[in-house]
C-alpha positions as CSV (number, residue, x, y, z in Angstrom):
1,M,134.0,41.4,95.9
2,R,130.3,40.1,94.7
3,N,129.1,41.6,97.8
4,L,130.9,45.0,97.2
5,I,129.6,45.3,93.6
6,A,126.0,44.4,94.9
7,L,126.3,47.2,97.4
8,S,127.7,49.4,95.0
9,A,125.0,48.8,92.6
10,C,122.4,49.3,95.5
11,Y,123.7,52.6,96.5
12,L,123.7,54.0,92.9
13,V,120.0,53.1,92.8
14,I,119.3,55.1,96.0
15,S,121.4,58.0,95.1
16,T,119.6,58.3,91.6
17,A,116.2,57.9,93.7
18,S,117.0,60.7,95.8
19,A,119.1,63.3,93.5
20,I,116.4,65.8,93.6
21,D,116.9,66.6,97.4
22,A,120.3,64.8,98.2
23,P,121.8,65.9,101.2
24,A,125.8,66.4,101.4
25,E,127.3,63.1,101.5
26,P,127.9,61.8,105.1
27,K,131.3,61.6,106.3
28,G,133.0,58.1,105.9
29,L,133.9,55.6,108.6
30,P,137.4,55.9,110.1
31,A,140.2,53.9,108.3
32,I,140.6,50.4,109.9
33,R,144.0,49.9,111.2
34,P,145.1,46.0,111.3
35,N,147.1,44.6,114.0
36,L,150.2,44.2,111.9
37,K,151.9,41.8,114.3
38,A,149.3,39.7,114.5
39,A,149.1,39.3,111.0
40,A,152.9,38.8,110.7
41,D,152.7,35.9,113.5
42,A,149.4,34.6,111.4
43,E,152.1,34.6,108.3
44,K,154.7,32.8,109.8
45,A,152.5,30.0,111.5
46,K,151.4,29.4,107.9
47,S,155.1,29.1,106.8
48,G,155.8,26.8,109.5
49,V,158.3,29.0,111.0
50,A,157.9,28.9,115.0
51,V,157.0,32.0,116.8
52,P,159.0,32.3,119.8
53,A,157.0,32.4,123.2
54,E,157.6,35.2,125.9
55,K,159.8,33.8,128.5
56,T,158.5,33.7,132.1
57,P,161.1,33.1,134.9
58,A,161.0,29.9,136.7
59,A,159.1,29.2,140.0
60,G,161.8,30.0,143.1
61,A,164.6,31.2,141.0
62,P,166.1,34.0,142.3
63,K,165.2,37.2,140.5
64,S,168.1,39.1,139.2
65,T,168.8,42.5,140.6
66,T,170.7,43.6,137.5
67,P,168.2,45.3,135.4
68,A,168.0,43.4,131.8
69,I,169.1,44.6,129.0
70,K,166.1,45.1,126.3
71,P,167.5,45.0,122.7
72,A,166.5,48.1,120.9
73,A,163.4,47.5,118.9
74,K,163.5,47.1,115.5
75,A,161.5,49.3,113.3
76,V,158.9,47.1,111.4
77,P,157.8,49.0,108.4
78,E,154.2,49.1,107.9
79,R,152.3,46.7,106.1
80,K,149.8,47.8,103.4
81,P,146.3,46.1,103.8
82,S,145.7,43.1,101.6
83,Q,143.2,43.2,98.8
84,R,140.6,41.7,100.9
85,E,141.1,43.6,103.8
86,Q,140.7,46.7,101.6
87,E,137.5,45.1,100.0
88,A,136.5,44.8,103.9
89,M,137.0,48.5,104.5
90,A,135.3,49.5,101.2
91,E,132.4,47.3,101.9
92,A,131.9,48.8,105.3
93,E,132.1,52.3,104.2
94,L,129.7,51.9,101.4
95,S,127.3,50.2,103.8
96,A,127.4,53.2,106.1
97,K,126.7,55.5,103.3
98,I,123.7,53.5,102.0
99,A,122.3,53.6,105.7
100,A,122.4,57.1,105.8
101,R,120.9,57.9,102.5
102,L,117.9,55.5,103.3
103,A,117.5,57.2,106.7
104,E,117.6,60.4,104.6
105,M,115.0,59.6,102.0
106,K,112.9,58.5,104.9
107,A,113.0,61.9,106.6
108,N,112.3,63.6,103.3
109,Q,109.4,61.3,102.4
110,A,107.9,62.1,105.9
111,A,108.5,65.9,105.6
112,R,106.6,65.9,102.1
113,Y,103.5,63.9,103.7
114,A,103.6,66.2,106.5
115,A,103.5,69.4,104.3
116,A,100.8,67.6,101.9
117,A,98.6,67.1,104.9
118,K,99.0,70.4,105.9
119,A,98.1,72.1,102.8
120,K,95.0,69.9,102.5
121,K,94.2,71.1,106.0
122,D,94.7,75.0,104.9
123,A,92.5,74.4,101.7
124,A,89.9,72.8,103.7
125,A,90.1,75.9,106.3
126,R,89.9,78.4,103.5
127,A,87.0,76.9,101.6
128,A,85.0,76.7,105.0
129,A,85.8,80.3,105.6
130,A,84.8,81.2,102.0
131,A,81.4,79.3,102.4
132,L,80.8,81.2,105.7
133,A,81.5,84.7,104.1
134,A,79.2,83.6,101.4
135,K,76.4,83.0,103.9
136,A,76.7,86.1,105.6
137,P,74.6,89.0,104.6
138,P,76.2,91.9,102.8
139,P,77.3,94.9,105.0
140,R,74.5,97.3,105.4
141,A,74.8,100.6,103.2
142,N,75.0,103.7,105.5
143,G,76.2,106.1,103.0
144,T,75.2,110.1,103.8
145,V,76.3,111.8,100.5
146,W,73.9,112.0,97.4
147,T,73.5,114.3,94.3
148,Y,71.7,114.9,91.3
149,E,74.1,113.7,88.8
150,G,76.7,110.8,88.6
151,E,77.3,107.8,90.6
152,L,75.4,109.2,93.5
153,G,72.6,110.6,91.2
154,P,69.1,109.6,91.5
155,S,69.1,106.1,90.1
156,N,71.6,105.0,93.0
157,W,69.9,106.8,96.0
158,G,68.3,103.3,96.9
159,R,71.8,101.8,97.2
160,I,73.7,104.4,99.0
161,N,72.0,103.8,102.4
162,A,69.9,101.0,103.5
163,D,67.4,103.8,105.0
164,W,66.5,105.2,101.5
165,A,65.7,101.8,100.1
166,K,62.5,103.2,98.9
167,C,64.1,105.5,96.5
168,G,64.7,102.5,94.2
169,S,62.0,100.2,95.2
170,G,59.4,102.3,96.2
171,S,55.8,102.4,94.2
172,R,54.3,105.7,95.2
173,Q,57.4,108.0,94.7
174,S,57.4,111.5,93.5
175,P,57.5,113.8,91.3
176,I,55.2,112.6,88.5
177,D,53.6,113.9,85.1
178,I,49.8,114.7,86.6
179,R,47.7,113.5,83.9
180,D,44.1,112.5,83.6
181,G,43.3,113.9,86.8
182,M,39.5,113.2,88.1
183,K,37.9,116.6,88.0
184,V,35.7,116.7,91.4
185,E,34.7,119.2,94.0
186,L,37.8,119.2,96.1
187,E,38.0,120.7,99.6
188,Q,39.5,124.2,99.7
189,I,42.9,124.3,101.4
190,G,43.0,126.6,104.3
191,F,45.8,128.6,104.8
192,D,46.8,130.0,108.1
193,Y,49.9,131.8,107.6
194,H,51.5,134.9,109.3
195,P,54.3,137.2,109.1
196,S,57.2,135.1,110.6
197,A,61.0,135.1,111.7
198,F,63.1,132.8,109.4
199,N,66.6,132.0,108.5
200,V,68.0,130.7,105.0
201,T,70.5,128.2,104.4
202,D,72.3,126.9,101.5
203,N,72.5,123.2,102.2
204,G,74.6,122.1,99.2
205,H,71.3,120.6,97.3
206,T,69.0,123.8,97.4
207,V,68.2,126.9,99.1
208,Q,66.1,126.2,101.9
209,V,64.2,128.9,104.2
210,Q,63.2,127.5,107.9
211,V,60.0,129.5,109.3
212,S,59.0,129.9,113.0
213,G,55.9,127.8,114.1
214,G,52.4,129.1,113.9
215,N,51.8,128.6,110.2
216,Y,49.1,126.1,109.3
217,L,47.5,124.6,106.3
218,N,44.3,122.7,107.1
219,I,43.3,120.1,104.7
220,G,41.0,116.7,105.6
221,N,40.1,117.8,109.2
222,R,43.9,118.0,109.7
223,M,46.2,120.9,110.7
224,Y,49.9,120.7,109.4
225,E,52.3,123.1,110.2
226,L,54.9,124.8,107.8
227,Q,58.4,123.6,108.5
228,N,60.1,125.0,105.7
229,F,60.1,125.6,102.0
230,H,63.0,125.4,99.3
231,F,63.3,125.5,95.7
232,H,64.1,123.1,92.5
233,R,65.1,124.0,88.9
234,P,63.7,122.9,86.8
235,S,60.2,122.2,88.3
236,E,60.3,118.4,89.5
237,E,56.5,117.8,88.6
238,R,54.9,118.2,85.5
239,I,51.5,119.0,84.6
240,N,49.8,116.9,81.4
241,G,53.9,116.8,80.4
242,R,54.5,120.5,80.7
243,G,57.4,121.5,82.8
244,F,58.4,124.8,84.5
245,E,61.5,126.8,85.1
246,M,61.4,126.4,88.8
247,V,59.1,125.0,91.6
248,V,58.9,126.3,95.5
249,H,57.9,123.1,97.6
250,L,56.3,124.2,101.0
251,V,57.0,121.3,103.5
252,H,54.2,120.8,106.3
253,K,53.9,118.3,109.1
254,D,51.0,117.4,111.5
255,G,51.2,116.2,115.2
256,E,51.5,112.5,114.4
257,G,54.3,113.2,112.0
258,R,52.3,112.9,108.6
259,I,53.8,115.0,105.6
260,A,51.7,117.5,103.3
261,M,53.7,118.9,100.5
262,L,52.5,122.0,98.6
263,A,54.0,122.5,95.3
264,L,54.1,126.2,93.7
265,M,55.0,126.4,90.1
266,L,57.2,129.3,89.1
267,E,57.0,131.1,85.6
268,R,58.8,133.9,84.2
269,G,56.9,137.4,85.1
270,K,57.0,140.0,87.5
271,P,59.5,140.0,90.5
272,Q,58.1,137.9,93.4
273,P,58.5,139.5,96.7
274,A,58.9,137.0,99.2
275,I,61.4,135.1,96.8
276,Q,63.4,138.6,96.8
277,T,63.3,138.9,100.5
278,V,64.9,135.0,100.7
279,W,67.6,136.3,97.8
280,N,68.4,139.3,99.8
281,N,69.5,137.1,102.8
282,L,71.5,134.2,101.3
283,P,74.4,133.1,103.2
284,L,77.8,133.6,101.3
285,E,79.2,130.2,101.7
286,K,77.2,126.5,101.2
287,G,76.6,124.9,104.4
288,E,76.3,128.2,106.5
289,T,72.7,129.8,107.7
290,S,71.9,133.4,107.4
291,A,69.2,134.5,110.5
292,P,68.0,138.1,109.3
293,S,66.3,140.3,111.9
294,I,63.3,140.8,109.6
295,V,60.0,138.9,109.0
296,L,58.7,136.8,106.0
297,D,54.9,136.3,105.3
298,P,54.3,132.9,103.3
299,N,51.0,134.2,102.2
300,D,53.1,136.3,99.7
301,L,54.0,133.0,97.9
302,L,50.8,131.8,97.2
303,P,48.7,132.6,94.0
304,Q,45.4,134.2,93.6
305,K,43.6,131.0,92.6
306,R,43.3,128.1,95.0
307,E,42.7,125.2,92.6
308,Y,45.0,122.1,92.9
309,Y,45.9,118.8,91.8
310,T,46.3,116.2,94.7
311,Y,47.8,112.5,94.9
312,M,49.7,110.5,97.3
313,G,53.3,110.4,96.8
314,S,56.8,110.7,98.6
315,L,59.7,113.0,99.3
316,T,61.6,113.8,96.4
317,T,64.9,113.7,98.1
318,P,66.4,110.8,100.3
319,P,65.0,109.0,102.2
320,C,62.1,109.2,99.4
321,T,59.8,108.5,102.4
322,E,56.2,107.5,101.1
323,G,52.8,108.4,102.2
324,V,53.3,112.3,101.5
325,L,50.2,114.1,100.5
326,W,50.8,116.3,97.5
327,M,49.1,119.4,96.6
328,V,49.9,120.9,93.6
329,M,48.6,124.5,92.7
330,K,47.3,124.8,89.5
331,E,47.8,128.6,88.8
332,P,51.6,129.2,88.3
333,V,53.7,132.1,90.5
334,Q,55.3,134.7,88.7
335,A,59.0,135.6,89.3
336,S,61.3,137.8,87.3
337,P,64.0,136.6,84.9
338,A,66.7,138.2,87.2
339,Q,65.4,136.0,90.1
340,M,65.4,132.8,88.3
341,A,68.8,133.6,87.1
342,L,70.0,134.1,90.3
343,F,69.2,130.7,91.4
344,S,70.5,129.4,88.7
345,R,74.1,130.6,89.2
346,L,73.7,128.5,92.7
347,Y,71.8,125.6,91.5
348,P,71.7,125.1,87.7
349,F,70.1,121.4,87.9
350,N,68.7,120.1,91.3
351,A,65.6,118.1,90.0
352,R,64.7,114.6,90.6
353,P,63.4,112.9,87.2
354,I,59.8,112.0,86.7
355,Q,58.8,108.6,88.8
356,A,56.2,106.1,87.5
357,A,52.4,106.9,88.5
358,S,52.0,103.3,88.9
359,G,48.2,103.9,88.6
360,R,47.6,106.2,91.4
361,M,44.8,108.3,91.6
362,I,44.9,111.7,90.8
363,K,42.3,114.5,92.0
364,E,41.9,117.8,90.3
365,S,39.6,120.7,91.3
366,N,36.9,121.6,88.9
């Protein structure tokens, strides 16, 4: 009985320890059926009653051919197990339950250890991947869309595309406020322009006029061929703090790819014939190109006086390439209010803000 009490206490402790994830109770052991006859004989032996032995025929005795008549077996009532036998059965059943519960607890503990090890391994893998990602260089910016205002405006041009980095980090950017020019005997600009075929494109940023080859600007023993000209409103450049309503930029390039830019300030006055020719041939949609059958003479854009300012700068649109030779004519070119109003309907604002001069040398014609 003491063993049964001890086993019960042990089982209670194990059940409490594994109450969180205890499985279903294992099935009990099959009931032990005692040998009733043997038990009855044992009881008789204790009380002194003789137990008859089974009779065996004597050796050499003739066998009876008459079948023996067996008496009808008497029904023996099934005896209930004694208290000792019941205790033994309960002890065996409890021992089996304790063994099953211990095996289950061991399996659960092994599963928890395995899960913890896997979680630690996964965390280490994630940390290694994060460290590798932190060391990797950021993806290269390769945007192509830019504007004059908002998130894609001039202050962010250098971050939109890696090839436009100079827009944000350059030290010789344009436009600038042209001040404190050094008055010297500047070389006169030589213009070799001719009436030429042209086309007009509304490219989404400005109206651009492409001219055929054979038009040159000569300066510093170099010849730069006219590529195109386009418009900005208001003028991107300022002269001693003064801005103008519009400006025309004429883009030239020499045989080695160096760029020379001629800037013509526009002010209100009489109609400008070359500009009117361009307006007459504007395409109907943005992104389209008009190719008229007439010619345009770039000479018609030039002012009568040819004095100018000059400095080294950059393109005023992405990619903001530096090393550009700038020549800004001192005398403005006139255009009628109607001509300026027509452009303002297409592009009310398409000018880059003034950039830092950063101590650049500016020369000015006497």
